[in-house]
C-alpha positions in Angstrom: 22.1 -40.7 -2.8 24.4 -41.7 -5.6 28.1 -41.7 -4.9 29.7 -40.7 -8.2 33.3 -39.7 -8.9 34.1 -36.1 -9.8 35.9 -35.7 -13.1 38.4 -32.8 -12.7 38.9 -32.5 -16.5 35.2 -32.6 -17.5 32.8 -29.7 -18.2 29.1 -30.1 -18.9 27.9 -27.6 -21.5 24.2 -27.7 -21.1 22.8 -25.6 -24.0 25.5 -26.1 -26.6 23.8 -23.9 -29.2 26.4 -23.3 -32.0 29.4 -24.3 -29.8 30.4 -20.8 -28.7 31.3 -22.1 -25.2 32.4 -25.6 -26.0 35.0 -24.2 -28.4 36.6 -22.3 -25.5 36.4 -25.3 -23.1 38.0 -27.7 -25.7 40.8 -25.2 -26.5 41.6 -25.0 -22.7 42.1 -28.8 -22.7 38.9 -30.0 -21.0 36.7 -32.9 -22.0 33.2 -31.7 -22.7 29.8 -33.4 -22.5 27.4 -31.1 -24.4 23.6 -31.1 -24.5 21.6 -29.6 -27.3 17.9 -29.9 -28.1 17.7 -28.2 -31.5 18.6 -30.8 -34.2 20.0 -28.2 -36.5 22.4 -26.8 -33.9 23.4 -30.3 -32.9 24.2 -31.3 -36.5 26.1 -28.0 -37.0 28.3 -28.8 -34.0 28.9 -32.4 -35.0 30.5 -31.0 -38.1 32.3 -28.1 -36.4 33.8 -30.3 -33.8 34.3 -33.4 -35.8 38.0 -33.8 -34.8 37.3 -33.3 -31.1 34.5 -35.9 -31.3 36.7 -38.4 -33.1 39.5 -38.1 -30.5 37.0 -38.6 -27.7 37.3 -35.1 -26.2 33.7 -34.1 -27.0 30.4 -36.0 -26.7 27.2 -34.4 -27.8 23.9 -35.6 -26.4 21.0 -34.5 -28.6 17.6 -33.9 -27.0 15.8 -31.7 -24.4 16.3 -31.9 -20.7 12.9 -31.9 -18.8 11.9 -32.0 -15.2 12.3 -35.8 -15.0 10.7 -36.0 -11.5 7.5 -34.4 -12.8 7.5 -35.9 -16.4 6.3 -39.3 -17.4 9.4 -41.4 -17.2 8.3 -43.6 -20.1 7.8 -40.6 -22.4 10.7 -40.5 -25.0 9.7 -37.4 -26.9 8.8 -33.8 -25.8 7.5 -30.8 -27.7 10.2 -28.2 -28.4 9.5 -24.6 -29.5 12.2 -23.9 -32.1 12.5 -20.1 -32.4 12.6 -19.1 -36.0 14.2 -15.7 -35.4 16.8 -16.5 -32.7 18.0 -20.1 -32.4 19.3 -19.6 -28.9 15.7 -19.0 -27.7 14.5 -22.6 -28.4 12.7 -24.0 -25.3 10.4 -26.7 -24.0 8.8 -24.2 -21.6 5.5 -22.8 -22.9 5.8 -19.6 -20.9 9.2 -18.8 -22.4 7.8 -19.6 -25.9 4.9 -17.1 -25.1 7.5 -14.5 -24.1 9.4 -15.0 -27.3 6.1 -14.5 -29.3 5.4 -11.3 -27.4 8.8 -10.0 -28.5 7.7 -10.4 -32.1 9.3 -13.8 -33.0 7.6 -17.0 -34.1 8.1 -20.6 -32.9 8.0 -23.8 -34.9 6.8 -26.7 -32.8 8.8 -29.9 -33.2 9.3 -33.1 -31.3 12.7 -34.0 -29.8 14.1 -36.8 -27.7 13.8 -36.5 -23.9 17.2 -36.5 -22.1 17.5 -37.9 -18.6 20.1 -35.6 -17.1 20.6 -37.6 -13.9 21.4 -40.7 -16.0 24.0 -38.6 -17.8 25.6 -37.7 -14.5 25.6 -41.4 -13.5 27.2 -42.4 -16.7 29.8 -39.7 -17.2 30.5 -38.6 -13.7 30.3 -35.2 -11.9 31.9 -32.4 -13.9 34.4 -29.8 -12.5 32.1 -27.1 -14.0 28.5 -27.2 -15.2 27.3 -24.4 -17.4 23.5 -24.4 -17.9 21.6 -22.1 -20.3 18.5 -23.9 -21.6 15.9 -21.1 -21.7 13.8 -21.5 -18.5 14.8 -25.1 -17.7 18.2 -24.5 -16.0 16.9 -25.5 -12.5 16.0 -29.0 -13.8 19.7 -29.7 -14.0 20.5 -28.1 -10.7 17.8 -30.1 -8.9 19.2 -33.3 -10.4 22.4 -32.7 -8.4 20.4 -33.4 -5.2 20.6 -37.1 -6.0 24.4 -37.1 -5.9 26.8 -36.9 -3.0 29.5 -35.1 -5.1 28.7 -31.7 -6.8 30.5 -29.7 -9.5 33.0 -27.3 -8.1 31.4 -24.5 -10.1 28.0 -24.0 -11.6 26.6 -21.2 -13.8 22.9 -20.7 -14.7 21.0 -18.0 -16.5 19.3 -16.0 -13.7 15.5 -15.7 -13.7 14.4 -12.2 -14.9 10.8 -12.5 -13.9 10.9 -12.0 -10.2 13.2 -11.7 -7.2 11.2 -14.5 -5.6 12.4 -16.9 -8.3 16.0 -15.6 -8.1 15.9 -16.2 -4.3 14.7 -19.8 -4.9 17.6 -20.4 -7.3 20.1 -19.1 -4.7 18.4 -21.0 -1.9 18.7 -24.3 -3.9 22.3 -23.7 -4.7 23.0 -23.0 -1.1 21.2 -26.2 -0.1 23.5 -28.1 -2.4 26.6 -26.6 -0.7 27.4 -23.5 -2.8 28.5 -20.6 -0.6 30.0 -18.0 -3.0 28.3 -16.3 -5.9 28.8 -13.8 -8.7 26.2 -12.1 -11.0 27.9 -11.6 -14.4 26.1 -9.2 -16.8 26.3 -11.0 -20.1 26.9 -8.0 -22.4 30.2 -7.6 -20.6 31.4 -11.0 -21.8 32.9 -9.5 -25.0 35.2 -7.5 -22.8 36.5 -10.4 -20.9 40.1 -11.8 -21.4 41.3 -15.1 -20.1 43.9 -14.6 -17.3 47.5 -15.4 -17.9 48.7 -17.6 -16.4 45.4 -19.6 -16.6 43.7 -20.6 -13.4 41.5 -23.1 -15.2 43.1 -25.5 -17.7 45.3 -24.2 -20.4 45.8 -20.5 -21.3 44.2 -19.6 -24.7 44.1 -16.2 -26.4 40.4 -16.2 -26.8 37.8 -13.4 -27.6 34.3 -14.2 -26.5 31.3 -13.7 -28.8 28.2 -12.0 -27.6 26.0 -14.7 -26.2 28.9 -16.7 -24.8 29.0 -17.6 -21.1 32.6 -16.3 -20.9 35.1 -17.1 -18.1 34.2 -19.6 -15.4 35.4 -20.9 -12.1 38.8 -19.8 -10.9 39.4 -17.8 -14.1 36.7 -15.3 -13.0 37.8 -12.2 -11.1 37.9 -12.7 -7.3 34.5 -10.9 -6.8 32.7 -13.7 -5.0 29.9 -12.7 -2.7 27.9 -14.4 0.1 24.3 -15.4 -0.3 23.1 -12.3 1.4 25.3 -10.0 -0.7 24.2 -11.6 -4.0 20.6 -11.3 -3.1 21.1 -7.6 -2.3 22.7 -7.2 -5.7 19.9 -8.9 -7.4 17.4 -6.7 -5.6 19.0 -3.7 -7.4 19.1 -5.6 -10.7 15.4 -6.4 -10.4 14.6 -2.7 -10.0 16.2 -2.2 -13.4 14.0 -5.0 -14.9 11.0 -3.5 -13.2 11.5 0.0 -14.5 13.2 -0.3 -17.9 13.1 -4.0 -18.8 11.2 -5.7 -21.6 7.9 -5.0 -19.8 9.1 -2.3 -17.5 6.7 0.4 -16.2 8.7 3.1 -18.0 9.6 1.2 -21.2 6.3 1.5 -23.0 4.8 4.6 -21.3 3.8 7.4 -23.7 3.2 10.3 -21.3 5.1 13.6 -21.6 8.6 13.3 -20.1 8.5 9.4 -20.0 11.6 9.2 -22.2 13.5 11.5 -19.9 12.5 9.6 -16.8 13.5 6.3 -18.4 16.9 7.7 -19.4 17.5 9.2 -15.9 16.5 6.0 -14.2 18.8 3.9 -16.5 21.8 6.2 -15.8 21.3 6.1 -12.0 20.9 2.3 -12.0 24.0 1.8 -14.2 26.0 3.9 -11.8 24.8 1.9 -8.9 25.2 -1.6 -10.4 28.2 -0.7 -12.6 26.6 -2.7 -15.4 24.3 -2.3 -18.4 20.7 -1.8 -17.4 18.4 -3.7 -17.5 21.0 -6.2 -18.8 20.8 -10.0 -18.5 22.7 -12.1 -16.0 24.3 -15.4 -15.3 24.7 -16.6 -11.7 28.0 -18.3 -11.0 28.3 -20.4 -7.8 31.3 -21.9 -6.1 31.2 -25.0 -3.9 31.9 -24.4 -0.2 34.8 -26.8 0.1 38.5 -26.7 -0.3 40.0 -27.9 -3.5 37.9 -26.1 -6.0 40.7 -25.6 -8.5 40.8 -27.5 -11.7 43.7 -29.7 -10.6 42.2 -30.7 -7.3 
């Protein structure tokens, strides 16, 4: 197991996209190591954040993160499905590309560099916070942490929407890595978030989040942390929403008499129970089970 120093002023933005989150992290005074597979997005961000790159506050690593333990370690390129309708949906995962096609979008297959995520951790150190949103590949990054003694104080990933079994596997792995407290944050609610003043993470900034941003993180989140058992119960209810009225929910595409009324009723009941949009889409935030998780520790 590698002993690597934790960098209290460093954030990993895994899934840079157009820099929606990196902009927030930079304004709060953090150094950022950002990863982006789509060449167009990476080029856009190199221009957008030129000054931050020049002063050494931002480093962009271009390429796709793969499951390095399963991949051929000598392979330098990987197929990447660049979504032509929604650039945030680019992925190396064929099942996610198939899902995107089923939603009426098309993919352009290109080759991009392979990124060794564990090597990036060894070179740059363990970040204070690690945000991961790389369309079906988030757990590649989380599993890489098993090779290090230190872990980020906070981690966020896009939760799996396909099954409660997969969500449980995500929470189990995070628990194994030492994370004891969790939050499920519904992403359409991000536009209504406001950074706390005074800030509990880095500098205070008057910032309004775009839809698609990951939003607040770490100690800046509201104190609604839950145990492993509690978060799994919450995701059980969330999964009911996906099952009934999600993209392929049993009520979503039914054409029998009264189906629309039943779908509306089920949605309203679930929204009252979960206090969030249904079916919604969620990020899982995890907090390390040690003292000293604040940015300055």
